[in-house]
C-alpha atoms as one frame of an Amber mdcrd trajectory, in Angstrom:
protein
 -67.968-272.009  82.128 -67.152-269.296  79.650 -67.969-271.596  76.713 -71.246
-272.713  78.304 -72.167-269.077  78.938 -71.539-268.160  75.296 -73.584-271.152
  74.121 -76.507-270.168  76.343 -76.416-266.613  74.985 -76.323-267.959  71.424
 -79.272-270.243  72.183 -81.256-267.344  73.629 -80.547-265.177  70.588 -81.585
-268.029  68.296 -84.835-268.437  70.212 -85.518-264.716  69.900 -84.686-264.549
  66.205 -88.209-265.367  64.895 -89.602-262.603  67.105 -86.894-260.215  65.963
 -87.567-261.064  62.326 -91.283-260.491  62.847 -90.600-257.065  64.339 -88.766
-256.126  61.127 -91.444-257.698  58.926 -92.265-256.857  56.171 -89.106-256.133
  54.250 -90.908-255.935  50.901 -94.347-254.880  49.574 -97.403-256.779  50.810
-100.198-257.950  48.530-103.814-258.326  49.675-105.739-260.593  47.308-109.470
-259.874  47.107-111.426-262.833  45.668-114.193-260.454  44.553-114.489-257.531
  42.134-113.779-253.862  42.762-116.626-252.174  44.614-117.575-255.278  46.611
-117.648-255.175  50.412-114.447-257.266  50.510-112.751-254.750  48.242-113.874
-251.838  50.450-112.469-253.543  53.568-109.166-254.531  51.932-108.468-251.054
  50.541-109.473-249.304  53.756-107.207-251.523  55.869-104.427-251.545  53.281
-104.244-247.760  53.456-103.689-247.898  57.227-101.337-250.905  57.153 -98.934
-249.364  54.626 -98.104-246.694  57.206 -97.632-249.247  59.989 -95.514-251.517
  57.811 -93.579-248.789  55.970 -94.107-250.790  52.786 -96.552-250.494  49.880
 -99.716-252.563  50.312-101.134-253.561  46.927-104.738-254.730  46.582-105.269
-257.257  43.781-108.788-258.287  42.737-109.013-261.937  41.661-112.726-262.815
  41.425-113.912-266.149  40.097-114.844-269.731  40.995-116.903-268.634  43.997
-113.882-266.985  45.605-111.626-270.031  45.219-109.478-268.389  42.546-108.269
-265.675  44.913-107.892-267.966  47.913-105.791-270.357  45.853-103.331-267.525
  45.153-102.762-267.117  48.897-102.660-270.866  49.555 -99.853-271.333  47.007
 -97.892-268.166  47.891 -94.509-268.296  49.673 -95.248-268.685  53.419 -93.751
-265.375  54.469 -96.937-263.378  55.119 -96.467-260.954  52.231 -99.409-262.434
  50.310-102.626-262.118  52.280-106.119-263.013  51.072-109.334-261.650  52.501
-111.409-264.819  52.641-115.074-265.366  53.418-117.504-268.192  54.194-117.906
-269.492  50.650-114.406-270.644  49.618-113.436-271.537  53.203-116.368-273.126
  55.079-118.850-274.059  52.335-116.817-275.152  49.312-115.442-278.441  50.765
-118.999-279.791  50.987-120.111-278.673  47.521-117.173-279.356  45.212-115.645
-282.752  44.512-112.269-281.128  43.904-110.766-277.898  45.160-107.383-276.405
  44.210-106.485-276.074  47.920-107.556-277.509  51.285-108.829-274.623  53.460
-108.022-276.449  56.700-104.496-277.471  55.689-103.252-274.851  53.235-104.422
-271.612  54.877-103.976-270.013  58.304-106.798-267.822  59.681-105.095-264.620
  60.893-107.852-262.246  61.966-111.559-261.769  61.327-112.149-258.319  59.891
-115.930-257.885  59.863-119.086-259.914  60.204-122.484-258.899  58.949-125.862
-260.437  58.198-127.200-260.989  54.741-130.197-258.904  53.753-132.996-260.197
  51.542-133.486-257.554  48.858-136.015-257.525  46.010-136.627-255.480  42.911
-138.685-252.448  43.965-141.297-253.124  41.266-142.337-256.375  42.969-145.708
-256.002  44.768-144.235-257.019  48.143-143.177-255.100  51.248-142.870-257.863
  53.825-141.480-261.383  54.026-144.999-262.809  54.248-145.981-260.992  51.036
-142.777-262.081  49.298-143.358-265.765  50.133-146.977-265.536  48.919-145.827
-263.846  45.688-143.120-266.477  45.133-145.672-269.269  45.603-147.897-267.688
  42.969-144.931-267.660  40.570-144.910-271.464  40.934-141.164-271.923  40.498
-140.716-269.158  37.928-138.995-266.790  40.349-135.282-266.318  39.821-132.668
-265.009  42.205-129.178-263.590  41.938-126.218-264.461  44.125-122.706-263.095
  44.426-121.342-266.455  43.272-121.778-270.215  43.362-121.365-271.512  46.898
-121.251-268.070  48.509-123.064-267.081  51.699-125.420-265.184  49.388-126.227
-268.405  47.501-126.428-270.689  50.544-128.654-268.337  52.535-131.173-268.225
  49.691-131.101-272.017  49.359-131.736-272.328  53.102-134.597-269.829  52.866
-136.166-271.643  49.899-135.968-274.962  51.755-137.505-273.522  54.934-140.282
-271.698  53.035-140.919-274.669  50.686-140.255-272.565  47.581-138.448-273.227
  44.305-136.534-270.723  42.180-133.828-270.492  39.535-130.333-269.479  40.621
-128.451-266.862  38.565-124.886-266.547  39.942-122.658-263.518  39.382-119.006
-262.743  40.113-119.448-260.500  43.139-122.038-258.244  44.730-121.962-255.216
  42.354-123.193-257.093  39.238-125.594-259.237  41.293-127.128-256.160  42.915
-127.406-254.422  39.531-129.304-257.404  38.102-131.954-257.093  40.822-132.122
-253.292  40.516-132.675-253.596  36.763-135.312-256.326  37.153-133.279-259.020
  35.402-133.566-261.078  38.607-136.189-260.878  41.328-134.298-261.148  44.595
-130.907-261.466  46.261-129.319-262.195  49.620-126.203-260.088  50.175-124.574
-257.800  52.715-125.925-254.272  52.702-123.056-252.088  51.319-123.352-253.041
  47.639-127.156-252.811  47.813-127.591-249.442  49.520-127.125-247.247  46.403
-129.952-249.134  44.662-132.180-248.874  47.745-131.549-245.130  47.932-132.428
-244.593  44.264-135.669-246.551  44.646-134.722-249.552  42.486-134.470-252.098
  45.294-136.246-252.831  48.590-134.961-254.532  51.746-137.298-257.177  53.190
-135.578-258.899  56.144-132.202-259.473  57.777-130.630-262.901  58.360-129.181
-262.373  61.835-130.666-263.044  65.250-129.656-259.551  66.360-130.102-256.658
  63.955-127.148-254.290  63.486-127.908-250.655  64.313-127.693-249.685  60.643
-130.508-252.158  59.801-132.572-251.808  62.966-135.780-251.133  61.041-135.725
-254.542  59.318-137.371-257.647  60.834-135.300-260.792  61.339-136.371-264.057
  59.759-137.032-265.371  63.256-139.491-262.557  63.865-141.136-263.390  60.534
-141.550-267.064  61.479-138.447-268.654  59.912-135.934-268.878  62.805-133.639
-271.361  61.020-132.857-268.813  58.308-129.887-267.293  60.074-126.519-266.554
  58.518-123.622-264.198  58.973-121.280-263.295  56.126-117.904-263.062  57.836
-114.566-262.242  56.261-110.979-262.087  57.381-107.308-262.334  56.508-105.647
-265.647  55.646-102.034-266.495  54.818-100.341-269.619  53.475 -99.735-272.520
  55.835 -96.162-272.528  57.086 -96.069-268.769  57.690 -94.121-268.227  60.955
 -96.388-267.756  63.959 -94.544-264.569  64.915 -95.470-263.051  61.535 -99.080
-264.222  61.895 -99.246-262.600  65.327 -97.762-259.332  64.006-100.265-259.138
  61.137-103.039-259.907  63.616-101.959-257.161  66.031-101.556-254.546  63.292
-104.909-255.367  61.659-106.635-255.206  65.056-105.118-251.770  65.608-106.273
-250.611  62.164-109.786-252.003  62.679-110.174-249.985  65.860-108.917-246.770
  64.319-111.907-244.395  64.759-111.835-243.327  61.104-111.821-246.931  59.865
-114.563-247.939  62.277-116.755-245.036  61.163-116.455-245.977  57.481-117.215
-249.643  58.183-120.155-248.784  60.462-121.617-246.533  57.775-121.332-249.441
  55.330-123.266-251.726  57.691-120.120-253.761  58.412-119.555-254.778  62.050
-115.902-254.742  63.152-114.806-257.985  64.836-111.018-258.359  65.231-109.709
-260.776  67.864-106.972-263.407  67.916-106.053-266.022  65.302-107.492-268.650
  67.680-110.812-266.754  67.840-111.005-266.649  64.058-110.130-270.331  63.721
-112.954-271.261  66.125-115.455-269.266  64.048-114.276-270.924  60.826-114.502
-274.404  62.350-117.966-273.779  63.842-119.302-272.346  60.564-117.822-275.250
  58.602-119.573-277.752  60.868-122.947-275.962  60.828-123.109-275.258  57.114
-121.661-278.642  56.175-124.738-280.242  57.745-127.078-277.783  55.982-125.405
-278.278  52.591-125.570-282.055  52.941-129.243-281.843  53.943-130.084-279.633
  50.965-128.011-281.877  48.710-126.269-278.973  46.956-123.388-280.087  44.725
-121.556-277.801  42.310-119.094-278.127  39.468-116.267-275.646  38.959
């Protein structure tokens, strides 16, 4: 009896050990990989959360910008990292839900090599144009683009990004043609429109607001069914007669497949707590970024639904890209 009792205690301790290890996690610095340049909305979110998480984790949280290849460069770093949760990437639609349908080869498989941990924010794309264009509404913009007869060009924050795909969907729905000029991230893409090097851009609001405030750029419409409070004055595409032009640019934390579930759950709980910190929420709200949070299962469902929806759209458009 004594031996069986000791064995049962040992078994119970063994069962608890992953939980115990997670409670002590992390035991070394944590890296958040941002697959976009400094100043982008992803960078803002990562640094804001990293500052709160370092206190919770009692370890340094280092933000590393790795833009390139439509976000795949940064996501590949996380996919190939040791599965201990100390390398986190803030992923978004492009390299997770869109890329498998556009590229023949990818350096990682989003569904197999990465674990969705928690959605951080979700926000609509805004159609923005150079302020010198003689348009103030979506109807006027479409008429102007038709007159350009295919000579319009547009910026995006990268090949295969939500920025790129939303414009392609809009062009298809409005029966327009235009030339795509991709950039590595929202700051240079926004600057190209503000300077008149490109005519228009779909992107989330934060990187565009400085150019709107200085009169170099104008917002035309928002790509969500429901307008966020910060963009309440803008019409939706549905209101303007193009209801199929709807897209949300979500982002969230991912870790390498094989990371213990207890660690995933701890990261999820701590990020949720940070997201609902009043100071964090205020900064994100002011940037036009809607806090989401939720469980890993919630995030996985969003990723799977977006992959299915946009896979069909990408196949219909026939968009194929080369790295």
